[in-house]
ZAMARGU-4260 file (C-alpha; in steps of 0.2 Angstrom, whole numbers, plus 5000, padded with zeros to 4 digits):
<rodrens>
0) 5295/5158/5286 | 5277/5159/5277 | 5269/5158/5294 | 5280/5172/5300 | 5275/5182/5286
5) 5257/5179/5288 | 5257/5183/5305 | 5268/5199/5302 | 5254/5204/5289 | 5240/5201/5302
10) 5248/5211/5316 | 5255/5226/5303 | 5237/5228/5298 | 5231/5226/5317 | 5243/5241/5321
15) 5238/5251/5307 | 5220/5253/5314 | 5225/5263/5329 | 5234/5276/5318 | 5219/5277/5307
20) 5208/5281/5322 | 5221/5294/5328 | 5219/5301/5310 | 5201/5301/5311 | 5201/5307/5329
25) 5193/5322/5329 | 5179/5315/5317 | 5177/5300/5330 | 5174/5311/5345 | 5159/5319/5336
30) 5151/5303/5331 | 5142/5288/5339 | 5155/5273/5341 | 5147/5257/5337 | 5158/5241/5342
35) 5158/5226/5331 | 5167/5210/5335 | 5177/5201/5322 | 5183/5183/5324 | 5196/5177/5311
40) 5209/5164/5309 | 5224/5175/5307 | 5235/5163/5303 | 5227/5158/5286 | 5228/5167/5269
45) 5210/5170/5270 | 5211/5177/5287 | 5224/5189/5282 | 5217/5195/5267 | 5200/5198/5275
50) 5208/5207/5289 | 5216/5220/5277 | 5200/5220/5267 | 5190/5224/5281 | 5200/5241/5286
55) 5202/5246/5269 | 5182/5245/5266 | 5181/5255/5284 | 5193/5267/5276 | 5184/5269/5261
60) 5166/5270/5267 | 5168/5284/5280 | 5179/5293/5265 | 5165/5293/5255 | 5152/5298/5269
65) 5160/5309/5281 | 5143/5317/5286 | 5139/5300/5294 | 5133/5301/5312 | 5140/5283/5316
70) 5156/5276/5316 | 5161/5256/5316 | 5174/5251/5328 | 5180/5234/5323 | 5188/5223/5336
75) 5198/5210/5330 | 5201/5193/5339 | 5213/5178/5331 | 5204/5161/5334 | 5219/5152/5328
80) 5208/5140/5319 | 5201/5132/5334 | 5182/5131/5338 | 5183/5133/5357 | 5194/5149/5354
85) 5183/5157/5342 | 5168/5154/5353 | 5177/5161/5368 | 5181/5176/5358 | 5163/5179/5353
90) 5158/5177/5370 | 5170/5190/5377 | 5164/5202/5364 | 5147/5200/5368 | 5147/5200/5387
95) 5163/5212/5389 | 5164/5223/5375 | 5145/5224/5371 | 5147/5223/5353 | 5132/5226/5341
100) 5136/5212/5330 | 5150/5199/5326 | 5158/5197/5307 | 5164/5180/5307 | 5169/5166/5312
105) 5178/5161/5297 | 5175/5143/5296 | 5158/5134/5296 | 5162/5124/5311 | 5165/5139/5322
110) 5150/5148/5316 | 5139/5134/5322 | 5145/5137/5339 | 5145/5156/5339 | 5127/5156/5331
115) 5120/5149/5348 | 5129/5163/5357 | 5121/5176/5344 | 5103/5167/5347 | 5105/5168/5366
120) 5111/5187/5366 | 5101/5193/5351 | 5117/5198/5342 | 5118/5197/5324 | 5131/5185/5317
125) 5137/5189/5299 | 5149/5178/5290 | 5157/5181/5273 | 5165/5164/5272 | 5154/5150/5282
130) 5146/5143/5266 | 5141/5127/5271 | 5122/5122/5267 | 5122/5114/5284 | 5121/5132/5291
135) 5105/5137/5285 | 5100/5156/5289 | 5082/5150/5289 | 5086/5140/5305 | 5093/5154/5315
140) 5085/5172/5314 | 5101/5181/5318 | 5114/5172/5306 | 5116/5182/5290 | 5128/5175/5277
145) 5135/5189/5266 | 5141/5176/5255 | 5133/5163/5242 | 5128/5147/5250 | 5136/5132/5241
150) 5122/5125/5236 | 5120/5138/5222 | 5135/5130/5212 | 5129/5112/5213 | 5117/5113/5197
155) 5132/5122/5188 | 5143/5109/5193 | 5132/5095/5187 | 5129/5104/5170 | 5149/5106/5167
160) 5149/5085/5171 | 5135/5082/5159 | 5142/5094/5146 | 5158/5082/5144 | 5147/5067/5146
165) 5155/5060/5163 | 5145/5047/5169 | 5154/5042/5185 | 5165/5053/5195 | 5174/5052/5212
170) 5172/5065/5226 | 5186/5071/5236 | 5182/5083/5251 | 5187/5087/5269 | 5180/5079/5284
175) 5174/5096/5291 | 5158/5104/5293 | 5162/5113/5277 | 5167/5097/5268 | 5153/5086/5273
180) 5139/5099/5272 | 5139/5100/5253 | 5140/5081/5249 | 5121/5077/5249 | 5117/5091/5238
185) 5130/5086/5226 | 5124/5068/5226 | 5106/5074/5221 | 5112/5085/5208 | 5124/5071/5200
190) 5111/5060/5201 | 5098/5071/5192 | 5109/5069/5177 | 5113/5051/5180 | 5131/5051/5185
195) 5137/5040/5199 | 5147/5044/5212 | 5161/5030/5210 | 5170/5032/5227 | 5171/5045/5240
200) 5188/5050/5248 | 5188/5059/5264 | 5202/5068/5271 | 5206/5074/5288 | 5213/5091/5287
205) 5217/5091/5306 | 5229/5076/5303 | 5246/5079/5311 | 5254/5072/5294 | 5242/5079/5281
210) 5254/5076/5266 | 5256/5058/5271 | 5237/5055/5273 | 5235/5064/5256 | 5248/5053/5247
215) 5242/5037/5254 | 5224/5041/5247 | 5230/5046/5231 | 5238/5030/5229 | 5222/5022/5231
220) 5213/5033/5218 | 5227/5031/5206 | 5220/5013/5205 | 5202/5017/5202 | 5193/5014/5185
225) 5187/5033/5186 | 5198/5045/5182 | 5188/5061/5184 | 5188/5070/5201 | 5178/5083/5210
230) 5187/5092/5225 | 5177/5100/5238 | 5191/5109/5250 | 5197/5124/5257 | 5213/5133/5250
235) 5222/5128/5265 | 5221/5110/5262 | 5220/5112/5244 | 5237/5120/5244 | 5243/5103/5250
240) 5233/5091/5240 | 5237/5097/5222 | 5255/5097/5224 | 5253/5079/5230 | 5242/5074/5216
245) 5255/5080/5203 | 5269/5072/5213 | 5259/5055/5211 | 5258/5057/5192 | 5238/5061/5192
250) 5239/5079/5184 | 5244/5071/5168 | 5233/5067/5152 | 5218/5056/5155 | 5214/5064/5171
255) 5201/5076/5175 | 5199/5088/5189 | 5185/5101/5194 | 5186/5111/5211 | 5171/5119/5218
260) 5169/5137/5224 | 5177/5136/5241 | 5194/5133/5234 | 5192/5141/5216 | 5185/5158/5225
265) 5202/5158/5235 | 5215/5153/5222 | 5230/5163/5222 | 5238/5165/5205 | 5253/5172/5212
270) 5259/5158/5223 | 5269/5148/5208 | 5269/5129/5217 | 5249/5129/5218 | 5246/5135/5200
275) 5259/5124/5193 | 5252/5109/5201 | 5233/5114/5195 | 5236/5116/5177 | 5222/5110/5167
280) 5210/5110/5183 | 5192/5116/5180 | 5184/5127/5192 | 5167/5135/5196 | 5164/5151/5205
285) 5154/5167/5206 | 5158/5179/5192 | 5165/5197/5199 | 5161/5212/5187 | 5176/5220/5182
290) 5177/5238/5187 | 5188/5253/5189 | 5183/5253/5207 | 5189/5235/5210 | 5205/5238/5201
295) 5209/5252/5212 | 5205/5242/5228 | 5216/5229/5222 | 5231/5241/5220 | 5228/5249/5236
300) 5226/5231/5246 | 5241/5225/5238 | 5253/5241/5241 | 5245/5241/5261 | 5251/5223/5264
305) 5266/5220/5252 | 5283/5216/5260 | 5288/5204/5247 | 5283/5195/5230 | 5276/5181/5239
310) 5262/5192/5247 | 5244/5184/5243 | 5233/5193/5232 | 5215/5197/5236 | 5201/5185/5232
315) 5182/5183/5231 | 5183/5181/5249 | 5192/5198/5253 | 5179/5205/5242 | 5165/5198/5252
320) 5173/5204/5268 | 5174/5222/5260 | 5157/5222/5256 | 5151/5215/5273 | 5159/5230/5282
325) 5150/5242/5270 | 5133/5234/5273 | 5134/5234/5291 | 5140/5253/5292 | 5125/5257/5281
330) 5113/5247/5291 | 5120/5256/5308 | 5119/5273/5300 | 5101/5270/5295 | 5095/5264/5312
335) 5103/5278/5321 | 5092/5291/5307 | 5077/5281/5312 | 5079/5282/5330 | 5082/5300/5330
340) 5065/5303/5321 | 5056/5291/5330 | 5064/5287/5346 | 5061/5269/5342 | 5078/5261/5341
345) 5075/5248/5326 | 5082/5231/5324 | 5100/5230/5317 | 5096/5213/5309 | 5081/5220/5301
350) 5091/5236/5293 | 5105/5224/5287 | 5094/5213/5278 | 5085/5227/5270 | 5102/5234/5263
355) 5106/5234/5245 | 5120/5243/5235 | 5133/5239/5223 | 5148/5232/5231 | 5166/5226/5224
360) 5159/5207/5222 | 5144/5213/5213 | 5127/5218/5218 | 5124/5215/5237 | 5107/5210/5240
365) 5101/5197/5254 | 5088/5185/5249 | 5083/5173/5263 | 5097/5180/5275 | 5111/5176/5262
370) 5119/5184/5246 | 5109/5181/5230 | 5116/5169/5219 | 5125/5178/5206 | 5130/5173/5189
375) 5145/5159/5189 | 5159/5156/5179 | 5168/5141/5173 | 5187/5144/5172 | 5202/5134/5167
380) 5219/5135/5174 | 5232/5137/5160 | 5250/5143/5165 | 5249/5157/5177 | 5232/5163/5172
385) 5213/5158/5174 | 5204/5157/5158 | 5186/5159/5158 | 5178/5145/5146 | 5159/5148/5150
390) 5146/5157/5160 | 5131/5149/5170 | 5115/5156/5177 | 5099/5147/5183 | 5091/5154/5167
395) 5105/5146/5156 | 5103/5129/5166 | 5085/5128/5157 | 5093/5127/5141 | 5107/5116/5142
400) 5110/5114/5124 | 5115/5132/5122 | 5126/5132/5137 | 5136/5118/5131 | 5139/5126/5114
405) 5146/5142/5125 | 5159/5133/5133 | 5177/5134/5125 | 5187/5119/5123 | 5198/5119/5139
410) 5216/5113/5141 | 5217/5097/5151 | 5229/5091/5163 | 5245/5086/5154 | 5243/5101/5142
415) 5231/5092/5129 | 5215/5096/5121 | 5210/5079/5122 | 5196/5076/5134 | 5198/5065/5149
420) 5193/5051/5150 | 5191/5041/5133 | 5178/5026/5135 | 5189/5009/5132 | 5177/5000/5122
425) 5183/4982/5118 | 5178/4972/5101 | 5178/4956/5096 | 5193/4950/5084 | 5187/4936/5076
430) 5191/4928/5059 | 5176/4923/5048 | 5163/4935/5041 | 5167/4954/5042 | 5149/4961/5040
435) 5146/4963/5058 | 5163/4966/5064 | 5179/4968/5055 | 5196/4973/5064 | 5211/4977/5053
440) 5227/4979/5062 | 5240/4992/5053 | 5253/4991/5066 | 5255/4985/5085 | 5245/4999/5091
445) 5235/5005/5075 | 5218/4997/5071 | 5204/5001/5061 | 5187/4994/5065 | 5172/4993/5054
450) 5156/4984/5051 | 5137/4983/5054 | 5139/4984/5074 | 5151/4999/5072 | 5141/5008/5061
455) 5126/5007/5073 | 5136/5012/5087 | 5142/5028/5078 | 5124/5032/5074 | 5120/5029/5092
460) 5135/5041/5098 | 5129/5055/5088 | 5112/5055/5097 | 5117/5055/5114 | 5113/5070/5123
465) 5132/5072/5127 | 5150/5070/5120 | 5157/5053/5122 | 5176/5051/5120 | 5180/5032/5116
470) 5193/5021/5109 | 5192/5004/5102 | 5202/4989/5109 | 5203/4973/5101 | 5203/4956/5111
475) 5216/4945/5108 | 5214/4933/5094 | 5205/4917/5097 | 5197/4926/5114 | 5178/4920/5115
480) 5164/4932/5118 | 5160/4926/5136 | 5180/4931/5138 | 5178/4947/5131 | 5163/4952/5141
485) 5174/4946/5157 | 5186/4960/5153 | 5172/4974/5157 | 5170/4964/5174 | 5189/4964/5177
490) 5190/4984/5173 | 5200/4982/5158 | 5185/4988/5146 | 5172/5001/5150 | 5160/4994/5137
495) 5160/4980/5123 | 5153/4983/5106 | 5150/4971/5092 | 5139/4955/5088 | 5136/4952/5106
500) 5122/4941/5108 | 5110/4946/5125 | 5109/4930/5134 | 5103/4927/5152 | 5120/4920/5159
505) 5130/4937/5153 | 5118/4947/5162 | 5126/4941/5178 | 5142/4952/5176 | 5138/4963/5164
510) 5123/4976/5158 | 5115/4976/5141 | 5107/4989/5132 | 5091/4987/5121 | 5095/4975/5106
515) 5098/4984/5089 | 5094/4968/5080 | 5078/4957/5081 | 5077/4944/5093 | 5084/4926/5089
520) 5100/4919/5082 | 5100/4910/5065 | 5110/4909/5051 | 5105/4921/5037 | 5111/4921/5018
525) 5106/4932/5005 | 5095/4926/4989 | 5102/4928/4972 | 5085/4926/4964 | 5070/4915/4967
530) 5072/4900/4957 | 5057/4891/4964 | 5049/4889/4948 | 5063/4880/4940 | 5057/4862/4936
535) 5077/4858/4936 | 5083/4866/4953 | 5086/4850/4960 | 5100/4846/4950 | 5110/4863/4957
540) 5118/4855/4971 | 5129/4842/4961 | 5138/4845/4946 | 5134/4837/4930 | 5148/4827/4930
545) 5145/4821/4947 | 5127/4817/4942 | 5133/4806/4927 | 5147/4798/4938 | 5133/4793/4951
550) 5121/4786/4939 | 5134/4776/4930 | 5139/4769/4948 | 5122/4765/4952 | 5120/4757/4936
555) 5137/4746/4937 | 5130/4742/4955 | 5114/4736/4948 | 5122/4727/4935 | 5134/4718/4946
560) 5120/4713/4959 | 5110/4706/4944 | 5125/4696/4938 | 5126/4688/4958 | 5108/4686/4959
565) 5099/4681/4943 | 5103/4663/4944 | 5097/4660/4960 | 5086/4674/4965 | 5069/4673/4956
570) 5065/4691/4960 | 5080/4693/4945 | 5073/4681/4932 | 5060/4683/4918 | 5060/4690/4901
575) 5076/4702/4897 | 5064/4716/4897 | 5061/4711/4915 | 5077/4708/4920 | 5084/4725/4915
580) 5069/4734/4923 | 5073/4725/4938 | 5090/4729/4937 | 5088/4749/4936 | 5075/4748/4949
585) 5085/4742/4961 | 5098/4754/4958 | 5085/4769/4960 | 5077/4761/4975 | 5094/4760/4983
590) 5094/4779/4981 | 5077/4784/4986 | 5073/4773/5001 | 5091/4777/5008 | 5085/4794/5009
595) 5068/4797/5014 | 5068/4816/5017 | 5061/4826/5004 | 5077/4834/4992 | 5076/4852/4995
600) 5089/4861/4985 | 5096/4874/4998 | 5109/4882/4987 | 5099/4892/4977 | 5092/4902/4992
605) 5111/4877/5008 | 5088/4911/5017 | 5086/4910/5037 | 5089/4892/5040 | 5090/4879/5053
610) 5081/4881/5072 | 5079/4898/5078 | 5088/4900/5096 | 5079/4913/5106 | 5088/4927/5112
615) 5086/4945/5115 | 5097/4948/5099 | 5112/4958/5098 | 5117/4974/5110 | 5130/4984/5118
620) 5138/4978/5136 | 5142/4989/5150 | 5147/4987/5168 | 5132/4982/5180 | 5122/4998/5185
625) 5132/5009/5172 | 5121/5024/5170 | 5127/5024/5151 | 5115/5009/5148 | 5099/5021/5148
630) 5107/5033/5137 | 5113/5021/5125 | 5096/5011/5125 | 5086/5028/5121 | 5099/5032/5107
635) 5098/5015/5100 | 5078/5017/5099 | 5081/5033/5090 | 5091/5025/5076 | 5082/5009/5073
640) 5066/5018/5074 | 5073/5030/5060 | 5069/5018/5046 | 5080/5027/5031 | 5095/5029/5042
645) 5094/5010/5049 | 5089/5003/5032 | 5106/5012/5024 | 5116/5004/5037 | 5108/4987/5033
650) 5110/4989/5015 | 5128/4994/5016 | 5133/4977/5023 | 5118/4965/5019 | 5116/4968/5001
655) 5115/4952/4988 | 5132/4952/4986 | 5136/4951/5005 | 5140/4938/5017 | 5134/4935/5032
660) 5137/4927/5049 | 5134/4928/5068 | 5142/4926/5083 | 5139/4908/5084 | 5148/4903/5070
665) 5163/4915/5064 | 5172/4901/5055 | 5158/4896/5042 | 5157/4904/5025 | 5143/4907/5014
670) 5144/4915/4996 | 5133/4913/4982 | 5145/4908/4969 | 5151/4892/4979 | 5152/4879/4965
675) 5142/4862/4965 | 5149/4847/4973 | 5162/4838/4959 | 5166/4820/4957 | 5181/4823/4967
680) 5172/4827/4982 | 5165/4809/4982 | 5180/4800/4975 | 5184/4790/4989 | 5166/4783/4991
685) 5166/4779/4971 | 5183/4770/4974 | 5176/4760/4988 | 5160/4756/4980 | 5168/4751/4963
690) 5183/4741/4971 | 5170/4731/4982 | 5157/4729/4968 | 5171/4724/4955 | 5179/4712/4968
695) 5163/4702/4971 | 5160/4701/4952 | 5177/4695/4950 | 5176/4682/4963 | 5161/4675/4958
700) 5166/4673/4938 | 5182/4665/4942 | 5180/4657/4957 | 5161/4653/4964 | 5153/4650/4946
705) 5166/4639/4938 | 5169/4629/4954 | 5149/4625/4955 | 5148/4621/4936 | 5165/4611/4933
710) 5159/4594/4940 | 5143/4594/4930 | 5153/4596/4914 | 5164/4582/4919 | 5150/4571/4922
715) 5142/4573/4905 | 5157/4565/4896 | 5170/4560/4908 | 5181/4551/4894 | 5180/4567/4882
720) 5195/4578/4886 | 5190/4595/4887 | 5202/4610/4888 | 5199/4624/4901 | 5194/4636/4888
725) 5180/4626/4881 | 5174/4622/4898 | 5172/4642/4901 | 5165/4642/4884 | 5152/4628/4889
730) 5148/4637/4905 | 5145/4655/4899 | 5133/4646/4887 | 5122/4641/4903 | 5125/4657/4913
735) 5109/4663/4911 | 5100/4647/4916 | 5092/4645/4933 | 5102/4637/4947 | 5090/4624/4955
740) 5103/4618/4967 | 5103/4634/4976 | 5085/4641/4972 | 5080/4656/4982 | 5067/4659/4985
745) 5060/4642/4986 | 5049/4634/4972 | 5031/4642/4973 | 5016/4634/4964 | 5010/4642/4948
750) 4996/4650/4957 | 5009/4660/4969 | 5022/4661/4957 | 5013/4674/4945 | 5022/4664/4930
755) 5012/4659/4915 | 5006/4641/4917 | 5014/4634/4902 | 5032/4640/4907 | 5042/4629/4920
760) 5054/4640/4933 | 5063/4625/4938 | 5070/4619/4923 | 5067/4616/4904 | 5071/4601/4893
765) 5083/4600/4879 | 5082/4584/4868 | 5100/4580/4861 | 5093/4567/4848 | 5075/4565/4842
770) 5077/4544/4842 | 5085/4544/4859 | 5075/4536/4873 | 5080/4546/4887 | 5080/4564/4888
775) 5095/4575/4895 | 5089/4587/4908 | 5100/4603/4910
</rodrens>
């Protein structure tokens, strides 16, 4: 049914032309008739609209200029959207109808063939819709583009992309001369703003089942990480594409769509199914000044073609078609006037190029054989209207900061003002110190992230040259830092922020920004105050009770060793003063020689301690080759070089009362008020030492010593009945005497022993009776 309506409109306009000629018959008989060939695709909305617009233009022009001596005779041919038929129609016009110029063809592919015919026969070719940059008028002297080259919009599109901070984008375009011709220029414009084309989706408009092909491609695009799409296609394909995108669930929140001039210039707000499927789309197109003349034309155009409420409305291509007829009519008349004066017939091509007037689409002025690029408007589709959110011109492009401020907030797909797409930033969720990173969970989906790394990130985002929507997403608890970075490679996160150490093996799957901390990883603790001048600082690691208990334990150990050694070891013998000194020296030497390292009290400073592990510091991580890396690196430099700002951030978390940590040890805890070690900390050691010493003492006093001395007491007076306690008393009296039977070390001569010559180290003589003949040696 729609196709029948389109054909009806076309043929209705075609039939109107003879009646127009009859109406003007008398005038036409007295005028020079200039045949002009018109090649259109009358089964497309652009073709139908252009056909009607050109006949209205012809009527308006000669109504305002009835005295002109020339009249254009527009002869229409339907190419049926076929390259061969369009070329055949053009050849027929040139050879059989002897046309002075050809308006059309409608598509860039058709234009390429017809331009060759025009060059061969020196017939000017004027196209109001073949906008592909591949058809450069400079390469063909007979080709005139009465429209803007598609290249004129590339910088505007790039500025819009940059204004919203999109660093990755997907191109969707049709596989035609029109679609392919703009892509190299879009690539260059996007590369200039460091935006990467993540993927290219090419759709064949000639496919027998375009809807199925589009649905298959959309399903593939839906699984891509990038959700920003730039669409470059004609209205004919776009009217199928966007309803399919809506059906695929890709016209909702989180997606962003931009359409180029070819589609935005031919959007028809009166077609509900197309507009409903494009809610939230942003478009770029030439700005058309609103005038009373334009509004009058729209009313007359609509009444001339209106059959039912679904009739298409006039768009920019219709206005360009209108102005093209006016420009050609003016050029033909001018050429006729010059011929009458000089008898020399000037070139129609040169007259067309010199034409300048105020048309319906704006100022008609040809520069380099094509319409001068006008000011562009950036619009947003909302409901059944198109809301202008900004304007662009080459001058405004030189001052991007002001242009961004002029952009009004658009309504994005999903009827939301929240800009797509948010950067998914992974953060570590680890227990331990909170100075670098702290994640607080309020609900399963609600979190608060804070810390030194976060504050640095927030300051960096402020100095970026574009807005950056983001959301923090913590990794599951107990996940490692390498697992966190792997989420970037797995496309679950777009970036990772935190105390992430820049090391070589991680650069195999992520790119790091410049570090925001100095190189090296070590444990850092705050200094309470400098106590290096305190002579008693060495006492601080242990509590007073532990020092006293330790001293008592060493004293007990020394005493027990003396008890066990003094009878058989000459090193433990001598005067009481010497034996007491030996006992304490033994205890002290055990403490000192067991720990040869210099004692240093780390608790009053465990400062940066331990070895420094060479790294590149902490940085933010992004996917490999991400264009955001360079922007963040420059922003990090701006923040870290601002000493006042950076010092405020550091002092906020790393003041004297703070606690520190680093990635390598999240479970450690360092505080200034940590208590000294107490007796209980070494209770096990004291129990083992005391039990061992006491056991040795008991075994010696109760077993070894009595056993060795009992035979001696029995041999002194075997007949005497001695009680056990009396024997113990006697043995106690001789406990301090040297045991000559188990002497260690062996007896040395006096010169070696170092003992006074009058003293016998081996024994001493005790006389039981002054008159006894024999001495008792004990």
